[in-house]
N, C-alpha and C positions, 0 to 999 in steps of 0.2 A: 280422730283422737290421736294424740301424740304422747308417747311415754319416752322419756329420755334421761340419760345419766352420763356424766363425764367425770371420771375420778381417776386418781393415780394409785396404782398398786405397786409398791416398790419402784422398780425401774421401768414400769409400763404405765400406759394410759388406757383405762377401760372405757370403751365406747358401747353404750347400751341404749338403743333407740328403737322405738316402734311407732309407726305412723300408718293410719288406715284412712284411705279415701275411697270414693266410689270406684275409681279406675286404677288405683295404685296402692300397694302395701309395702312399707319399709319395715324390715325386721332384722336388726343388726345387733349382735352381741359378740364383741371381739376385743382383744387387747393389742396395742401397738407399742413399740419401744418409745420411751420418753426422751429419746435423743435421735438426731438425724432426721432424714426426710422419708416419710411414708407416702408412696404413690397410691392414688386411688384411681383405678383404671376401669373403664366400662364403656359400653355403647351409649349413644344418645338415648335418654329416657330410662336408663338403668337405675337412677337414683343418686347419682354422684352429688349434684348440687343440693338435692333435698337432704342428704345426710349431713353435708356441711352446715346447712341452715339449721338443722336440728341441734348440731353440736354447739353452734353459736347462740342458740335460743331465739332465732329469728322467725321460727314457725310458731304460730299461736296454738294453744291447747294445753292439756295437762302435762305436767313435768315433775320429775323427782327433784329437780333443781329449782328452788323458788327464787333464786337471785335474778335480778334484772340483767339484761344483756351486758351492760357496761361494767358489771361487777364479776363476770365469769372468768376473767383473765384470758379471754380468747380474742385474738386479732384476726381480722378477715380482709384478705386482699381479693377484690372482685375482678371480673374479666375486664371491665372498663375502670380506669383510674378514678377514684372518688376524691377529688380535690376541690378546694374552695377557689373559684375563679378570681375573686377579688383579693386574694392573698398571694404574696410571692412564695417561692419555694421554701425559703427559710421559715416563714410564718406557718405555712402548711405543715412543715415538719414539727415545728414547736407546738403546734396545736395538739399533736399526738403526745408530745412530752408533757404538756400541761394536764393531760387526762389521767396521769398516774402519779402515785405517791412513792412507788418503789424504786424507780430509776435504776433498774438492774443493768440496763444496756446504755453504754456511753454514746452520747450524741455525735461526737467527733469521729468515733470509730465507725458508726453507721454511715455518716456522710462520706468517709473515706472508702469504705467497702463498696458503696453504691456509686462512687464517682460523681458526687453531687457538688463538689466544691466550687466549680465554675458556673453552677446553675442557680445559686442561692438567691440572686436578686431578680430572677425571671418570674414572670407570671405564667400560669398554666397554658394560656393560649400561645405562648412562645416556645413551647416544648414539643418535641416529637413524641409519638406514642410510647416509644420505649423509655424516653426520659421521664415522661409523666408517670409511667408505671413504677419506675425506680423511686420517684418521690412518694408515691402512694405506699410502697413497701416500707420506706423509711419511716413514714408517719405511723404505720402500724407497729413497727418494731419498737419505736420509742415510747409506746404505751407499756412496754415491758410485759408482754403477754406470756402466759405459761404455755400457750399453744398457739401456733399461727396456722390459719387455714388459707390456702391459695387456690382459688377456683378458676382454673384455666387462665392464668395471668398472661399467657402469650397468645391467647386465641384471637384477639383483635388486632394483632400485629402482622405485618407482612414478613416474609422470610428474612429480609435484611435486618429488620428491627428485632426479630427473634434472635438472630445470631449475635446481635449486639448485646441483648439482655442476658442471654444464657451464662456468659462468663461471670456476671455479677451474682447470679443465683449460685453458681459454683462457689464463689468466695464466701457467700453467706453460709453455705453448707459447711465449708471448711473451718470457718473462724468463729461462728456463733453457736451456742449450745441450745438455742431455742428449738424445740421439736416442731416440725412442719408437716401438715398433711397437704399433699400437692395433687390436685385434680388435673388430669390431662386426657385428651383423646388421642394423643400421639405417643405411641410406644417408644419412639426414639427419645422423646423428652424424658419419659419415665426411666428408661434404661440409663440415660446419662446422669440424671440428678439424684435418683432415689436409692435408699439402702434397703428399704422394706417395701413390700407390695401387697395391696389389697385389690382383689378383683371383685367387682360388684355386677350382678346380673339380676334384673327384675326385682330390685330392692333387697337382695340378699348377698352376703359375702360368700363367694364360692371358692375363694382361695386366699390364704394369708400366710406370709412368711418372708424370709430373707429373699432379696431380689433375685440373686443368682439361682436359688433353689426353685422358686416359683417359675421363673422363665424356662427352666430346663424340664418342666413337666410336659408330658405329651397328652394328658387327659383333659385339657382345658380348651373348649371351643373358642374362647376369647383370644387365646394365644396360638391359633392356627392360622394358616394362610399367610398373608403379608405381615401379620403381627408376630409370627414365630421367629425366634432367634435366641441367641445366648449372649451373655456378658462375661468378659474375661478381664482379669486384672493382670497387667504386664508391666515390664520395666524396659526403658530404652537401654540398648546395649552398645550399638555402634551406628554411626551415621556414614553413609556412602555419598560423598560430595560429588562424585562423577555422575551418578544417576539420581541424586536427590531422594534417597531412600533411607529410612531408619529401620534397623532391626530391633524388634520388641520381643523380649524373652518372657515366656510364661511356663507353667508346669508341663505343657505338652510340646515345647519346642520353641521355634522362632517364627515370627510373622514379620514380613517386610511391608512397610506402608510408605506412601509418598510423603515427602516433606521431612522437616528436621524436628526431632523431639530430643531435647537435651537429656543427657544422663542425669538422673537425680534419684535420691533415696525413695521418693514417693512414687507409687505406681500410677500408671495411666489406665483408664477404663476403655475397653474395646467392646463395641457392639457389632455382632456378626449376624446378619439376617439369614434365616434358614434357606431362603430362596437363592442365596449367594454361595451355597455349599453344595458341591457335587461329590459323588463317591466313585472311586476306582478300586477294582480288585487287585491291580498291580500298580506300582509306582509308574506314572507316565514318563516316558523318556523325552518326549518333545511336546511342550505345551507352553502357551503364552502366560499361563497362570503361575505367578511366582510362588504362591504359598501352597505347598503340598505337605500334609502332615500325616504321620502314621497314627492310626486310630483303631479302636475296637468298638464294634456295634454293641451298645448297651440295651437298646430297646427299639422296637419297630411298631408303629401304630398307624392304622388307616385313619385319615381325617376327612374323608369324603369319598364319593364314588370313584374318583380317579387319582387321588393324592394320598401320600403317606408321609409321616414324619419319622425320621430316624435319629435317635440320640446316639452320639458318638463320644466315647470316652477318650480324651487326649490328655494324658497325664492325670492330674486330679480335677481337671476341668471338663466341661461338656461343650460340644458343638451340636447344633441341630441341622439336619438337612431335609429340605422339602423336595421330594421327588415324586415320580408317578408310581402308582401301584404296579404298573406294568414293569417298571425297572426293578422293583423289589422282587417280582416273580422271575424276571429274566435272569437276574444275577443271583437269585436264590439267597437273598440277604436275610440273615437271622442273627439273633443275639449270640455274642461270642466271636463272630467273624472278625479276623484281622483285615483291615481295609486301609485305603488312603483317602483322606478328605482334601478336596481342592477348594480353597477359599478364594472366591473371585473378588470380594470387596470387604473392607474393614473400615468401620467408622471409629475414629479416635476421639475421646473426650479431651478437649484442649485444656 
């Protein structure tokens, strides 16, 4: 049995879905912002795709929403691009345009945002995986949906193609107002693209909130181990041409990262994995690590028989450090301690 509802409440979208099978139960009742990108993150089999299919009306069963799929105002981007092989790129895109009467999104804007101008006369079999996925996204957007669902759109691409497509998703995020639910098994993708985050486990939402806030929690098993880390917004301050390093300022100080990032009014997003942060009681005098920040321990939680997560306040932001429980005991680390955080690696959203 399936019970589902998708509706807007002021500036939010209400998702209420229940599905029961012999081996699985989905029970979701949550609100998400009606703007920006909401990430849906969870392990394989947790219910991510099932939830999307319920939202889109692709699951058979009872529903509070009697409208057929094509009248729900929901666009769906699948893992594999859904294109007509006998149509060129232009006509694949225009097929989406013909399926709507609202035309809230401009065709030329979408073509420009997704970099499709030079591909319009090609057939799908002449496109790379990343190019085909951009065409599929354009076709969905030109149906002027009220909500776009993206089901791991990068999953079928190799790393090179993923890196090619991610900047286009950034541009959609920045320039279009259509809300998106983005499913991914990669915490790095979610951290780069999303504003809001839903964590799903065994068919239930176990956490929901603003991205920075959810990622800084220590009580979520899904965000422990290699998935643990923080997101910080920073601004480029100075470029060192001698060593090819850019200084990025944020509330807790300055971080140096390789490469050149131009000074601009808009901030850049930094992803710092917890396994790339270590803790010192005193500022180290001689270290190869460039980024050493004064911090205060905000919380300490064991996350397994040998590991612990430490939340560090740096200005108004947080860093997470994944260390051993033995180190916690040896250094007698506790809430309120003044320490120094060594940051070994920083990923910058381009």
